[in-house]
N, C-alpha and C positions, 0 to 999 in steps of 0.2 A: 531512447530511454526516457526522455522528458514526457513524451505522449503517454507512455505506459504508466509513469508515475502520476500524471494528472488523471488518467482513467481510474486507477486504483483509489486515488484520493477522492474522486467524485463518487465512486461506489461506496466508499466508507462514509461520506457525509450524507448521501441520499439514502443509503441503506438503513440507517438508524430509524428514520421516519417511516420508511416503507415497511420495515419489519414490525413496528408497533401497530401500524394500520392493518397489516395482514393478520395480526393476532385477533382482531375483532371479526374478521370475515372468514378466515380459513386457517385453523391452527396448524394443520399438517403442512400447508404451503408456507406458513411463517417459519416453521422449523427448518424446512429445506432452504428457505431464503437465508436464515441466520447461519446455516452451515456454509453456504456460499459466501456470505458476508464475512465470516471468520476466515475463510480461505483467502479472500481479497485483502484482508488486513495483514495476514501473514505474508502474502505476495508483496504488498506495499513495503513491509519492513525489509524483505529480501532485496527488493530493488533499491531501497535507500542504503542498505549496507554495501551492496555492490558498487553503487555510485560513490559512496564515501571511500571505499578501498581504491577506486580508480583515481579519485582526487588526491588521496594520500600518496599513491605511487607517483603521480605526476608531480606533486610537491617535492618528493624525495629526489626525483630526477633533476629538478630545477633548483636545487638547494646549492647556493654558491657561498655559503657562510664560511667555508674552510679555505678560501683562497688567500 
């Protein structure tokens, strides 16, 4: 899960610059790239939400405040 999160984060960071540069060379390719970039951002949010849910579930299992 950590490698997937790092991959999507790298795509999000590098994608901004690459998308702007592609606008100067090939507009159609830039549009396709921005669609893929948007899908990577959505996937990153999904991975972060799933990871947070796992952490929350683990915290609930290890909650010893009621002893």
